N, C-alpha and C positions, 0 to 999 in steps of 0.2 A: 703503747708498746708492750705493756705487761700482758695484755690480752693475747698478743702474738706469741709471747713466750709460753703462756698456758696452752695455746693451740699446738705449739711445737711439742710440749710435754705430752699432751694427749695423743698426738700422732706418733710420737716416739714410743709411748707405751703400747699402742696398737701394733706398731711394727715389731716390737719385742715379743709380744704375746703371740701374734699371728706367725711371726717368723719361727718362734720356738715350736709351735704346733706343726708347721710345715716340715721343719727339721726332724722332729720326732717321727712323723709319718714316713718320711723318706728313709730315715735311718733304720727304723723298725722293719720296713718292707725289704730293704736291702739285706738286713741281717737274716730275715726269714728266707730270702732267696738262697742264702749260703748255709741254711739249716742250723742257725744259731738258736738255742732254746729260748723260749719266751721269757723265762725267769731271768736269764742273763741280760736279755734286752731291757727288761724293766729295771734291773739293778744298775745298769750302766747308761745306755742310750737315753731312756726315758728320764732318768735322774739328771743327766746332762741337759736334756731339752727343757725340763721345767725350771732348771736353775740357770739356763742360758741368759735370761734377762739380768740376773744378778752378776753373772760373769762379765757380760758385755758392759754393764754400767760401771762396775768396779775397775775393770781393765781400762776403759776409756777415761775414768776419773784419775786413775794412777798415772796414765800417760800424759794427761793434761795438767797434772800437778794438783788436782783437787783431792788431796789426801783425806779430808774430812768426809767427803762423800764416799770414797772408796771403802773406808773402814766402817762408817756408820751404816752404809747400805747393807753390809753383811750382818752386822749386829742387829740392826732394826728388823731385817727380814727374818732372822732366826727367832727373835722375840715374838714377832707377829705370828710366825708359823706355830710356835709352841703354845702361846697363850690364846690368840684369837682364832686361828684355824682349828687347832686341836680342841680348844674350848667350845667353839661353835659346833663342831662335829659331835662332841660328847653331849652337848645340850640337845641336839637333834635326836641322837640315838647313842646309848651307852656304848663306849668303844672298848672291846676286849683287847688285851695286849698279850701277844704270843710270847712263848718262852725265849725265842730267838731275839726278839726286841729287848726283853729284860736282860738277857745274858750278854748280848753283843752290842746292839745298836744304841741303846740308851747310855751305857757306860762309855762307848766311843765318843758320843756327843759331849758328855760331861768332861771326859779326859781332854779332848781337843780344846774345849773352851777354857779349861783351867790352865792348860799349857800355854795358850796364847796370852792369857791374862798374866801369868807368872813371867813370861819372857818379856812382856812389854812393861808391866808395872814394877817388876823387881828392881831394875836399875833406877827407876824413878823414886821409889821408896828409899833406896840407899842414898840418893842425892837430895832428898827432901823436896822434890819438885811437885808433888801432888798437893796443891793448895787450891782453895776455892777462889782466891784472888787471881789465879792464873788458870781458870777453868778451861778457857779455849786457846791457851797458848800451847805450842808443841812441847810435850813433856817426855815423850818416849817414841820408839820407832818399832814398827814391824819390819825387822831386818830381813835380808836375803837368807840368812841362816835359818831364821824362824820359818820363813816361807818354804825353804827346801825341806825342813823337817816335816812340816805339815803335808807337803806333797808326797814325800816318801811314805808317811803314815797312811795317806789316802790310797796310794797304790797298793800297799800291803793289805788294807781293808778290802779293796776290790778283788784282789787275788784270793783272799779268804772266802769272799762271797762266791766267786766262780768255782773254787774247789768244792765248797759245800753244795753248790747247785749241781755240779757234775756227779756228785754222789747219789743224787736223786733225779736222774734224767727223765725228761718228758718228751714223748714223740708228738710233735706238732704237725698238723696237716696244713698244707698251703692251699688256700682257696682264694681265687680271684685276687692274687697279689699283683702289685705294680711291676711293670717291666723294669729291668735293671737300669736302663737309660733314664726312665722317669724317676727312679729312686735318686740317682745322682743329681738330676735337675731339681728335685725337691730339696735336697741337702744344700745345694749351692744357693738357691733362692732364699731358703731359710736363714742361712748364715749371713747373706747380704742384708736381709731385713733386720736381723739381730744386731749386726754391727752398726747399721745406720740408725736404728732405734736407740741403741746405747749412747751414741754420740749426741743425738737429739735430746735425750733425757738429761744427760749431764750438763749440756750447754744451757738448756732452759732452766734447770734446777739452780744452777749458779746465778743466772740472771734474776730469777724470782727471789732468791735469798738476798741478793744485794738490794733489789728494789724494795723488799719488805723490811729490810733492816734486821733480818734474823740470820743465824749462823747456818753454814752449810751442814753442820752436824745435825741440827734439828730437821732440816729439809731431807737429809739422807735417812734419818730415823723414821720419818713419818711418810711424806709424799712418795719419795723414791722407793723406800722399803715396801710400802703397801702396793705400789704399782708393779714392782718387779716380782712380788709374791702372788700376783693374781692367778698365774697358772696353777700354783699349788692350792690356792684358795678354792678355785672353781673345781679342780680335780677332786679334792678331798670332800667338799660339800656334796658334790654329785655322788661320790662313792658312799658317803654316809646316808644320803637319802635313799639309795638303792640297797642299803643294808650291807654294803661291802666295807665294813668298818676297819678291817685289817689293812685294806689298801689305803685307807685314809691315814692311819697312823704310820704306815710304812712310807708313804709319800712325804709326810712331815719330817720324820727322822732322817730319811735319805737325803732330803733337800738340805736340812741343817748341816749334816755331815759334809755334803758336797760344798755348800757355801763356805763353811769355816775352813775346811782343809784344802779344797781345790781352788775355789775362787780367791780366798784370801792368800793362800800359798802362792798361786800363780801371779797375782797382782804384786805381792812383795818381792817375788823373785825377779820380776821385770824391773820394778822400781821400788826401793824401800819406802814404806808408808809412815809418815809422821803421825803420831797419835797424841791427842790432847787429853787432859784430865777427865773431861766429860765423857769421851769415848771409853776410857778405862773404867769409869763408874758404870757405864752402860754394859760393858763386858762383864763386870762383876754381877750386875743385875741378871744378865743372860745366864751366867753360871748358877745363880740362885734359883731362877725359874726352871732351869733344866733339872736341878735336883728336886725341886718341888713337883714337877711333872712326873719324874721318875718315882717319887714317893707315892703320888696318887695312883700310878699304874701298878706299883709293887704291892700295895696293901691288899687289893682285892682282884688283882690281875685284870683290871679294867679301869677306865676313866668314866665315872658316872655323870649324870646330868647336873647334880649339885656341884660337883667338882668342876665341870665345864663352866657353870655360871660364875664360880669363884675365879677361874682363869680369865674369863672375859672382863670381869670387874677389875682384876689386877692390871690387865692391859690398858683399860681406860684410865686408871689411876696413874700408870706409868707415862702415858702420853701427856696427861695434864702436868705431871712432874717435869717431863722433858721440855714442855713448852714454857713453863714458868720459872725454871731455875735460872 
């Protein structure tokens, strides 16, 4: 029976990734038909598409009451993006960091992480609930208010990006674009695959966790987080190998902002998410590695190969820690 659940997990991941790919193609083509600039497409539609697996899994988990997966998926994906994806890209080719990323995107990522951590952990610290003996007991909550604030901040961030993009307009030529009806067909098919894949991943992850005697938090931090981050992983590695390193770091930062502010915010707004002490410690680790990645980028305006190796090593150590605690 466990083999069946692993097969469902694999099929679910495939549906998530392929569905996100189809959704992005259809949405981008539709946007081009209506003469929306490519930059805005990348900042909004492509960001939504590559983070659609995380959104589908977290929403499905929240609706099914699997709060540990809903929260740990977001945290695990962001840690994986920062340490493993950015670290691997930097190890392949030194990644330059533009002034916009240093001035805007990195600080937004850190601020959103710290806000979520404070809003969840603050009441727990006051009530003395953060203890190792109650590591996997519900100790805090991502409330609807926290979710609403994250969503409002995300909308403000997107508005700022669009305003900045319109200050530097680019004339895009439309060549061999999809017909409008095909665009809508791609979008609908992509969304169906994403929704079905999300349900399959959550169902199988729960079953595997129960059968293996491990927590949903660990499954969410490792298997689910890695699977839902595959679109970002593939996109960034291909970009790094082609020398498009700015695209690689933009993809990682954009995905992390989308995951934390939109995915977590939407999930909490639909249904408040219970958080345990383990998830709060992981959120604190995410805040720490976000600051570390910013420090690496800030010192020389780039993330070098040696720093990439350090980030990969930290991620391996983190996975070992999460598995053995």
